[in-house]
C-alpha positions in Angstrom: 23.9 -14.7 6.7 24.2 -11.4 8.8 21.9 -8.9 7.2 23.9 -5.6 6.7 22.2 -2.3 7.3 23.6 0.7 5.5 22.8 4.0 7.9 20.9 6.7 6.5 22.7 10.0 5.0 23.3 12.6 7.5 20.7 10.6 10.0 17.5 11.5 7.9 14.7 9.0 8.5 12.0 8.9 5.7 8.7 10.9 6.5 4.9 11.3 5.4 6.4 14.5 3.4 9.1 12.2 1.4 6.1 9.8 0.1 4.6 10.2 -3.5 1.7 8.0 -4.5 0.6 7.5 -8.3 -2.2 5.7 -9.3 -2.3 4.8 -13.2 0.8 7.4 -13.2 -1.1 10.3 -11.7 0.4 11.7 -8.5 -2.4 11.8 -5.9 -2.2 15.2 -4.0 -5.6 14.5 -1.5 -4.1 11.3 -0.4 -3.9 11.2 3.8 -2.4 7.4 4.2 -1.3 4.7 2.4 -1.2 1.2 4.2 0.0 -2.0 2.9 1.6 -5.2 3.9 2.3 -9.2 3.0 2.3 -12.1 4.8 3.3 -15.5 4.1 1.8 -18.6 5.5 4.3 -20.5 7.5 4.2 -23.5 10.1 6.4 -25.7 11.7 6.2 -29.5 10.9 6.5 -31.9 13.4 8.0 -35.5 13.4 9.8 -37.2 16.2 9.9 -35.5 19.5 8.6 -32.3 20.8 10.2 -29.9 18.6 9.8 -29.1 14.7 11.8 -31.1 12.2 10.9 -28.5 9.4 9.1 -25.7 8.6 6.3 -25.6 5.8 5.7 -22.2 3.4 2.5 -21.5 1.9 1.0 -18.5 -0.1 1.8 -14.7 0.0 -1.0 -12.6 1.0 -0.9 -8.9 0.1 -3.4 -6.5 1.6 -3.6 -2.8 1.0 -5.8 0.5 1.4 -5.7 4.4 0.6 -7.2 7.0 2.7 -8.4 9.9 0.4 -9.7 13.4 0.8 -13.1 13.3 -0.2 -12.7 15.9 -3.1 -9.9 13.5 -4.5 -12.2 10.7 -3.9 -15.2 12.4 -6.0 -12.5 13.7 -8.7 -11.6 9.6 -9.2 -15.3 8.5 -9.1 -16.2 11.0 -11.9 -13.4 9.7 -14.3 -14.4 6.0 -13.4 -17.0 3.8 -15.5 -20.5 4.7 -14.4 -18.8 6.7 -11.4 -18.4 3.4 -9.7 -14.7 2.9 -8.4 -14.8 -1.1 -8.2 -15.6 -1.0 -12.1 -12.0 0.5 -12.8 -9.7 -2.1 -14.5 -6.6 -3.5 -12.6 -4.0 -0.9 -12.0 -0.5 0.0 -10.5 -0.4 1.9 -7.4 3.1 3.2 -7.2 4.5 4.4 -3.7 7.7 6.2 -3.8 9.9 7.4 -0.5 11.9 10.2 -2.1 13.9 12.0 0.7 16.1 15.2 -0.1 19.2 13.2 0.6 19.4 9.2 0.9 18.3 6.5 -1.6 14.9 6.6 -3.2 12.5 3.5 -2.0 10.0 2.5 -4.6 7.2 0.0 -4.0 4.4 -1.3 -6.4 1.3 -2.6 -5.2 0.3 -4.8 -8.6 -2.9 -5.6 -10.0 -4.8 -2.8 -7.9 -8.9 -2.8 -7.6 -10.9 -1.0 -5.5 -13.2 -3.0 -3.3 -15.7 -0.5 -1.8 -16.7 3.0 -1.3 -18.2 4.1 2.1 -19.1 7.6 3.3 -19.5 8.5 6.8 -20.2 12.2 7.3 -21.1 13.8 10.7 -22.4 17.6 12.0 -19.6 19.4 12.1 -17.0 17.7 9.6 -15.1 20.5 7.6 -13.4 17.7 5.8 -13.7 13.9 5.2 -11.2 11.2 5.0 -12.1 8.1 2.9 -10.3 4.8 3.6 -10.5 2.7 0.6 -9.7 -0.9 0.7 -7.8 -2.2 -2.3 -7.3 -5.7 -3.8 -3.9 -6.4 -4.8 -2.2 -9.4 -6.4 1.6 -9.0 -4.8 3.9 -6.0 -3.9 7.1 -5.5 -5.9 10.1 -3.2 -4.4 11.8 -1.5 -7.5 14.6 -0.6 -5.2 16.2 -3.7 -5.0 
């Protein structure tokens, strides 16, 4: 089966300014980065001879993190139970790539929960980005 790729309209690539991230249905403006990935366990199965005779497939593991400006993080903490992000019930993170022209791509990070909150300030810091690791169950591509 050949993989057919459609060219981008007008040759425009997706960029950071095209991304909108929603947490619990609210657009997050103080976001500096979002990272997510999926990986599936795979291994070759050997039998007679030196080469694999088949392949085994295991679990799919999804990981994610978001990086927020400290002001956005403090606002989020103020709405969290007891001011602790890890007490917030599971939620979805929606990452939409919305270019001026071309197809909109939307990924859902399902059943997200914050794992920990760490601060690291230094003399001279004029702003602070805080990376928050998320525990997610899976990623859904809503564009397909």
